[in-house]
C-alpha positions in Angstrom: -0.1 0.1 0.0 1.2 3.5 -0.8 0.8 6.5 1.4 -1.7 7.9 -1.1 -3.7 4.7 -0.8 -3.5 5.0 2.9 -4.3 8.7 2.9 -7.3 7.8 0.6 -8.5 4.8 2.7 -8.5 7.1 5.9 -10.5 9.4 4.2 -13.1 7.0 3.1 -13.1 5.5 6.5 -13.8 9.0 8.2 -16.7 9.3 5.6 -18.5 6.0 6.4 -17.7 7.1 10.2 -19.5 10.3 9.8 -22.7 8.8 7.7 -22.9 6.3 11.1 -22.9 8.9 13.7 -26.7 9.6 14.8 -27.5 13.0 13.9 -26.9 15.4 17.0 -29.6 17.7 17.9 -29.6 21.2 19.4 -31.3 22.0 22.8 -34.3 23.2 20.5 -34.5 19.6 18.9 -33.4 20.7 15.5 -30.6 18.7 14.0 -27.5 20.2 13.6 -24.6 18.8 11.2 -21.2 20.0 10.8 -17.7 20.2 12.9 -18.0 16.3 13.6 -14.4 15.6 12.6 -13.2 18.5 14.9 -15.6 17.7 17.6 -14.0 14.1 17.7 -10.7 15.4 17.1 -10.9 17.7 20.3 -12.7 14.7 22.4 -10.1 12.4 21.7 -7.4 15.2 23.0 -9.2 16.0 26.0 -9.7 12.4 26.7 -6.1 12.3 27.1 -5.4 15.4 28.4 -7.9 16.4 31.1 -8.2 19.5 32.8 -6.6 21.2 29.2 -7.5 24.6 27.8 -8.8 25.7 24.2 -5.0 26.9 23.3 -3.5 23.6 24.6 -5.7 21.9 22.6 -5.2 23.8 19.3 -1.5 23.5 19.7 -1.8 19.6 20.2 -4.0 19.1 17.5 -3.2 21.8 14.9 -6.9 22.8 14.9 -7.3 26.4 14.4 -8.3 27.8 17.9 -11.8 29.2 16.5 -12.4 25.5 15.5 -11.2 24.2 18.8 -13.6 26.7 20.7 -16.8 25.8 18.6 -15.9 22.0 19.1 -15.8 22.3 22.8 -18.8 24.3 22.9 -20.8 21.8 21.1 -19.3 19.3 23.3 -20.2 21.2 26.4 -24.1 21.8 25.2 -24.3 18.0 24.8 -23.1 17.5 28.3 -19.6 15.7 27.4 -17.6 18.1 28.5 -17.7 20.6 31.6 -15.5 23.5 32.2 -13.9 25.4 35.1 -12.0 28.5 35.5 -8.2 28.1 35.9 -7.2 28.7 39.2 -3.9 30.1 38.0 -6.0 32.3 35.1 -9.4 33.3 35.8 -10.1 34.7 32.2 -8.8 30.7 30.9 -11.4 27.8 31.2 -10.2 24.2 32.0 -11.8 21.7 30.0 -12.6 17.9 31.1 -14.8 15.4 30.3 -18.0 15.0 32.4 -18.2 12.4 34.8 -21.8 11.5 34.0 -22.3 9.7 30.6 -24.6 12.4 28.7 -27.5 11.2 26.3 -25.7 12.2 23.3 -22.4 10.1 24.4 -24.8 6.7 25.2 -26.3 7.5 21.9 -23.1 7.5 20.0 -21.5 4.8 21.7 -24.6 2.2 21.2 -24.1 3.6 17.1 -23.5 1.0 14.5 -21.6 1.2 11.4 -23.6 -1.6 9.4 -25.8 0.6 7.3 -23.1 2.9 6.3 -20.7 0.2 5.7 -23.2 -1.7 3.5 -24.1 1.8 1.5 -20.1 2.5 1.2 -19.4 -1.0 -0.2 -22.5 -1.2 -2.5 -23.7 -4.4 -1.1 -25.6 -6.4 1.4 -23.7 -9.3 1.0 -23.5 -10.9 4.6 -20.0 -12.5 3.7 -18.6 -9.2 2.4 -19.8 -7.1 5.3 -18.4 -9.7 7.9 -14.9 -10.2 6.1 -14.6 -6.0 6.0 -16.1 -5.7 9.8 -13.3 -8.1 10.8 -10.5 -6.2 8.9 -11.9 -3.1 10.6 -12.0 -4.4 14.1 -8.3 -5.8 13.5 -7.0 -2.0 12.3 -9.0 -0.5 15.4 -7.3 -2.9 17.7 -3.9 -1.8 16.6 -4.0 1.7 15.3 -5.4 3.4 18.2 -5.7 7.2 18.8 -2.3 6.7 20.7 -0.7 5.4 17.4 -1.8 8.7 15.9 0.0 10.6 18.9 3.2 8.8 18.6 3.7 9.9 14.7 3.5 13.6 15.9 6.2 13.4 18.5 
């Protein structure tokens, strides 16, 4: 596999993941889409760096600070994050994951990729879906978010 093939595979897998995620809704009940990638990158970063700031997340992830702020706001709105003033600098907020599992987190954790994978593959063939699903399980076991962090070092 070439680096270009791997990059394009990663992009395809991201698209399948985005399609499989349940639509988030705002507090008014209206569906809202957008910023899914940034929110997942920010969530992954905060899981590994509890009590962090927007500027620290931006520095680690390479996302623009405005995109990190927007993602933090959405994740806070869904109950995934809580913030508190930094004792060393009251203007700065420290971000951590919420102690309680929010309704949105529970919904995302139970979502399945079956329909999105079937659509992307263009088949309902159980054998094909099983084989690809097993291959994805192997990749997920070995290529964790921590693996990507080792590349940035």
